[in-house]
Structures are given as C-alpha cells and as structure tokens.
N, C-alpha and C positions, 0 to 999 in steps of 0.2 A: 230733262233731268233736273238738276238743281242741287243746292247745297243744304244739307240738313244740319241743324244745330239743336242741341238739347238745352232748353231754357228752364230756368228755375226762379220762382218768386221767393227770394231769400228772406226779405225783411220788409215790414211796413211799420215805420216809426211814427207814432202819433196818430194812427188811424186804424180802421178795421180791416184786417187781413182779408176776410171773406168778401167784403164789399169791394175792395180793390181788385181781387181776383175776378169777381163777377164783371166789373167794369172792363177789365182787360179782355175777357171773353167777348163781351159785346163790341168793343172797339176793334179788336183784331179780326173778328169774324171766325175765329177758331172756337170750338166748344171748350177746349182748354189747351193752350199752347204749352203748358207745363207737364202734360201727361207723357208725351213721347217726343222724340226729335221731330222737328218739322221745318218747313221752308217759310219762315215768318220774315219775309224780306222788309216789311214796313215796321219792324219792331221799334225802332227809335222814334219814328213819327207817332206811332200808336201810343207808346209809353209817355211821350210828351203830352199828348191829348189827355190821357188818363190822369197824369199828375196835375193837370189843370182842374180836373174834376174834384180833387182832394187838396184844397189849399193848405199849405203848411205841413203836409205829410211828406216824409221822405220814403221813397219806394226804391228798394234795391233788387235788381234781377242779375242773374249770371247766365252766361252762355258757354257751352262746350261744343265747338264745331267738330265736324267729322274728320278733319285733317289736323293732326297734332302739329305743333302745340297751339291750337286755337282755343284759348279760354280767356274769359274776361268777366268783369263786373261793371255794372252801370247803375248810377244813382240818379233818381229823378225827383225834382221838387219844384212845384209852381211853374211847370213847363220848361225848366232848365235841366241839363244833363251833365253829369261828371262821368268819365269813362276811364277804365284802367285795364290794360291787358295783363294777364297773369305772367309771372316770371318763375322759371324753374331754377332753383339753386341747389347746390350739392355741398354738404359739409365735408371737409377733409377729415379722414380718420386721424385721431390724435396720436395714436401709437407710432406713426411714421414720422412725426416731426422731430 
C-alpha cells in the first residue's frame, strides 16, 4: 500500500519555473510528481539535490496528505530546507461577544 500526498510546486523565486520542474522530474524519477497524488517518499532528499542544481534560487513546494490535517510547505535553497506544517484556525463570530 503506501501513503499518497498531493505535491505542488508553488513558487520558484529567482529561477526558471520550467527548468526547476524538469529537474524535479529527472531527480525524482516521476514523470511529474505534481500531476496527481503519489508516493514520493524521497521528496526531501530529491528537493535538496534539485536546489543544489539552482544556486541562489528558492523553491517552495507544498504537500497535502491523504489523512487530514496533513498539509505543509517546504522551502529549499542551496541544499537547505525550511519546513512548516499548516495550522487550522477558526475566527469567533463577532456577534456573540
């Protein structure tokens, strides 16, 4: 079986979006891991490799796992990663205060 996550290439800051997407395809072994949900277990290692191929470029991807609330964003630059899980918040209705 396995765990499916829907990945998205959100932003490429300072580089060519198409070139980064092609490099991700090559490194990951997927034709395009952003088309459908997939089992891309090496996503972090693969994205670190890709970020080294584009020095100075910040690449942001997001993931939405099959079990809620599994959603996050990750930023890669020069082989380094920053990661943040999503947070759900609810605003209180003002008319009941």
